[in-house]
C-alpha positions in Angstrom: 34.6 14.2 -25.7 33.5 17.5 -24.0 29.8 17.3 -25.5 29.4 13.7 -24.1 30.2 14.9 -20.5 27.8 17.9 -20.7 25.0 15.6 -22.1 25.4 13.3 -19.0 25.8 16.3 -16.5 22.5 17.7 -18.1 20.7 14.5 -17.8 21.6 13.6 -14.4 19.3 16.0 -12.6 16.3 14.9 -14.7 17.1 11.1 -13.8 17.6 12.1 -10.0 14.2 14.1 -10.1 12.3 11.1 -11.8 13.9 8.6 -9.1 12.7 11.0 -6.3 9.1 11.3 -8.0 8.9 7.4 -8.4 9.8 6.9 -4.8 7.7 9.4 -3.1 4.6 9.6 -5.2 4.1 6.7 -7.8 5.3 3.7 -5.7 3.3 4.5 -2.5 0.2 5.0 -4.8 0.5 1.8 -6.4 0.9 0.1 -3.0 -2.1 1.8 -1.5 -4.3 0.8 -4.7 -3.1 -3.0 -4.2 -4.1 -2.9 -0.5 -7.5 -1.4 -1.2 -8.1 -3.9 -4.2 -7.4 -6.8 -1.8 -9.5 -5.3 0.9 -12.6 -5.0 -1.6 -11.9 -8.7 -2.8 -12.1 -10.1 0.8 -15.5 -8.2 1.8 -18.1 -10.5 3.1 -21.7 -10.6 4.4 -22.1 -9.0 7.7 -19.0 -6.5 7.4 -19.6 -3.1 8.5 -18.0 -0.6 5.9 -17.7 3.0 5.4 -18.1 4.3 1.5 -16.3 7.1 0.0 -19.3 9.4 0.7 -19.2 8.7 4.5 -22.1 6.2 4.8 -21.6 3.7 7.6 -23.5 0.5 6.3 -23.5 -3.3 6.8 -23.1 -5.7 3.8 -26.2 -8.1 3.3 -25.2 -9.7 0.0 -22.1 -9.6 -2.1 -22.3 -9.8 -5.8 -19.7 -9.9 -8.6 -19.7 -6.1 -9.3 -22.0 -4.7 -6.5 -22.6 -5.0 -2.8 -26.2 -5.0 -1.3 -25.7 -3.1 1.8 -28.1 -2.1 4.7 -28.4 1.3 6.4 -29.1 1.9 9.9 -32.8 2.4 9.2 -32.8 -1.0 7.4 -33.2 0.4 3.8 -31.0 -1.5 1.4 -28.9 0.0 -1.4 -26.7 -1.3 -4.3 -23.1 -0.2 -3.8 -20.3 -0.4 -6.4 -17.5 -2.2 -4.8 -14.8 0.4 -5.7 -16.7 3.2 -3.4 -15.8 1.2 -0.2 -13.5 3.3 1.5 -12.7 1.0 4.7 -13.9 -1.8 6.7 -15.0 -1.0 10.3 -13.5 -3.1 12.9 
């Protein structure tokens, strides 16, 4: 009977640590990834975006996996959707 109590008391801190880890790190990252996925799915022609590399461009064409974007000097580039950081208002 004494060993069962020792087992529970030794596993309790690990369970508590995992719960803290989940609520402070894993859950917020999942929420942020879901928001980013929704934002990328809702992109449309004419949106002004910022890429992860810091480029501020405008979408000229939306394709399934890529975006055709126009820079300020009217040069067009092909951009993978996942590299969109945010949409400018």
